C-alpha positions in Angstrom: -10.5 -10.5 9.5 -10.4 -7.7 7.2 -7.7 -5.1 7.6 -10.3 -2.4 7.1 -12.3 -3.3 10.3 -8.9 -3.9 12.1 -7.9 -0.5 11.4 -11.4 0.6 12.5 -11.0 -1.2 15.9 -7.5 0.2 16.3 -8.9 3.9 15.7 -11.8 3.1 18.0 -8.9 3.4 20.8 -8.0 6.6 19.8 -6.2 8.8 17.1 -3.3 7.1 15.2 -1.4 7.7 12.0 -0.3 5.1 9.8 2.8 3.7 11.2 1.2 3.5 14.5 -1.8 1.5 13.2 0.7 -0.9 11.4 2.5 -1.5 14.6 -0.6 -1.7 16.6 -2.1 -4.2 14.3 0.8 -6.5 14.4 1.0 -6.2 18.0 -2.6 -7.4 18.4 -2.1 -10.2 16.2 1.3 -11.3 17.5 2.8 -10.6 14.3 0.9 -13.4 12.9 -0.6 -11.2 10.2 2.4 -8.6 8.9 1.1 -5.5 7.1 3.2 -3.2 5.0 2.7 0.4 5.0 1.1 0.7 1.6 -1.7 -1.6 2.7 -2.5 0.6 5.8 -2.6 3.9 3.8 -4.6 2.2 0.9 -7.0 1.0 3.4 -7.1 4.4 5.2 -7.8 6.4 1.8 -10.9 3.7 1.4 -12.0 4.4 4.8 -11.8 8.1 4.4 -13.5 7.6 0.9 -16.4 5.9 2.7 -16.8 8.5 5.5 -15.7 5.8 8.0 -12.6 7.8 9.2 -11.3 11.5 8.8 -7.9 12.8 8.6 -6.8 15.3 11.1 -4.2 18.2 10.5 -0.5 17.1 10.2 1.7 17.0 13.3 4.8 19.3 13.4 6.8 15.9 12.3 4.6 15.8 9.3 2.5 12.9 10.2 -1.3 13.0 9.6 -3.4 11.1 12.3 -6.7 9.6 11.5 -9.8 9.3 13.8 -12.9 7.0 13.5 -16.3 8.7 12.6 -19.7 7.8 13.8 -20.3 6.0 10.6 -17.3 4.1 11.2 -18.2 3.1 14.8 -21.5 1.8 13.5 -19.8 -0.3 10.7 -17.5 -1.6 13.3 -20.2 -2.4 15.6 -22.2 -4.2 13.0 -18.9 -6.3 12.1 -18.6 -7.4 15.8 -22.2 -8.3 15.9 -22.3 -10.5 12.5 -21.0 -13.9 12.7 -18.3 -14.8 10.1 -19.8 -17.1 7.6 -17.7 -19.9 5.8 -18.4 -18.3 2.3 -16.7 -15.1 3.6 -13.3 -16.8 4.0 -10.7 -17.3 1.3 -10.9 -20.6 -0.5 -9.0 -23.3 1.0 -6.0 -23.4 -1.7 -4.8 -26.9 -0.1 -8.0 -28.7 -0.7 -8.1 -27.2 -4.4 -4.4 -28.3 -4.9 -5.1 -31.8 -3.8 -8.2 -31.9 -6.0 -6.3 -30.8 -8.8 -3.3 -33.1 -8.0 -5.7 -36.2 -8.3 -6.7 -35.3 -11.7 -3.3 -34.1 -13.2 -1.3 -36.8 -14.9 2.2 -37.6 -13.3 1.5 -36.2 -10.0 2.5 -38.4 -6.9 -0.5 -37.3 -4.7 0.8 -39.1 -1.7 4.1 -37.2 -2.0 2.1 -34.0 -1.9 0.1 -35.1 1.1 3.1 -36.3 2.9 5.3 -33.1 2.1 2.4 -30.8 3.4 2.0 -32.9 6.4 5.6 -32.4 7.4 5.4 -28.7 6.7 2.1 -28.3 8.7 3.8 -30.2 11.8 6.8 -27.9 11.7 4.5 -25.0 11.7 2.4 -26.5 14.6 5.6 -27.0 16.7 6.7 -23.4 16.0 3.1 -22.2 17.0 3.0 -24.2 20.1 6.6 -22.7 21.1 5.5 -19.2 20.5 2.2 -19.8 22.4 3.9 -20.8 25.5 6.6 -18.4 25.2 4.8 -15.8 27.4 1.8 -15.8 29.8 1.3 -12.1 30.6 -2.3 -10.9 30.8 -1.5 -8.3 28.0 -0.4 -11.1 25.7 -3.8 -12.9 25.6 -5.1 -11.1 22.4 -2.3 -12.4 20.3 -2.3 -15.7 22.2 -6.1 -16.2 21.2 -4.9 -15.7 17.5 -2.2 -18.4 18.2 -4.5 -20.9 19.7 -6.8 -20.4 16.5 -3.9 -21.1 14.3 -2.8 -24.1 16.2 -6.3 -25.5 16.1 -6.4 -25.2 12.4 -3.1 -26.8 11.9 -4.1 -29.6 14.2 -7.4 -29.9 11.9 -5.2 -29.8 8.9 -3.1 -32.8 10.0 -5.9 -34.7 10.8 -7.6 -33.9 7.4 -4.2 -35.0 5.7 -4.5 -38.3 7.5 -7.8 -38.9 6.2 -6.7 -37.9 2.6 -3.9 -40.5 2.9 -6.2 -43.2 4.0 -8.8 -42.4 1.4 -5.9 -42.5 -1.5 -5.1 -46.0 0.0 -8.9 -47.3 0.0 -9.5 -45.8 -3.5 -6.2 -46.7 -5.1 -7.0 -48.0 -8.8 -6.7 -51.7 -8.9 -6.5 -52.2 -5.3 -8.8 -55.3 -3.9 -11.6 -54.1 -2.2 -11.2 -54.6 1.6 -12.5 -58.0 3.0 -14.6 -58.4 6.2 -12.6 -59.8 9.1 -12.8 -63.8 9.1 -14.3 -65.3 12.4 -12.2 -66.6 14.6 -11.9 -70.7 14.4 -14.7 -72.2 16.2 -16.7 -69.0 16.2 -19.2 -70.4 13.5 -19.8 -73.7 15.6 -20.2 -71.7 18.6 -22.9 -69.5 17.2 -24.6 -72.6 15.9 -24.7 -74.3 19.3 -26.1 -71.0 20.8 -28.7 -70.9 18.2 -29.8 -74.4 19.0 -29.8 -73.8 22.7 -32.0 -70.9 22.2 -34.6 -72.8 20.0 -34.8 -75.3 22.9 -36.0 -73.0 25.4 
C-alpha cells in the first residue's frame, strides 16, 4: 500500500489536516505502519502538485486541512480497482540476504536461517496476541492487516524450513540420499507374486 493512496482514501472520508491524517492512518492499520509527520506533509505536497488534493484555508489554530479533488477520487478508484502485482511490491530482502549468504565465504548460512526463524516465530506470537486482543466490529480493518501479517509470517517460517532442508540436501560432499531398501522377504514375495500371475 502506498502512503499516497492511503491519504487519498482517508481524505475521501472528509477534510483532514496532517496530524489527523497520521492518526487516522495508524488507526486504520492497527499501528502496524507508523508514519512520521514529515512523510505525511511531503506526500500531501506531492498530491497537491499532481492536482489530487487541495489545501483549504487555515483554521484559527493555524492548522491547514486538505480535501480530495475529483482527480484524486478518480486516481483512488483506479487504485482500488487495479490488482497489486508482485512486481509492484518491494524486493524480498530476506531472500536476497540468504542468496548472498550462500555465496559469501565464511558465512554460516544455517545460523542465518535459524536466527531468522526464531525472530519470525517471536513476531508471529506477538501478532497472534494482538489479533485476539480485541474483537470489536470497528477493529476489523486493522485485524485484517494483522491477519495478512500472520499469514506472511507463517509462510516465511515454512520457507525457512524449506531452505534448511535444501541446505542439508545440497551440502557439498554429502552423500546422495539412498532409496529405501526393501524389507526382508519383500523381494522373494514380489518374485512369487510374479510367478503366480504368469501361471494364471
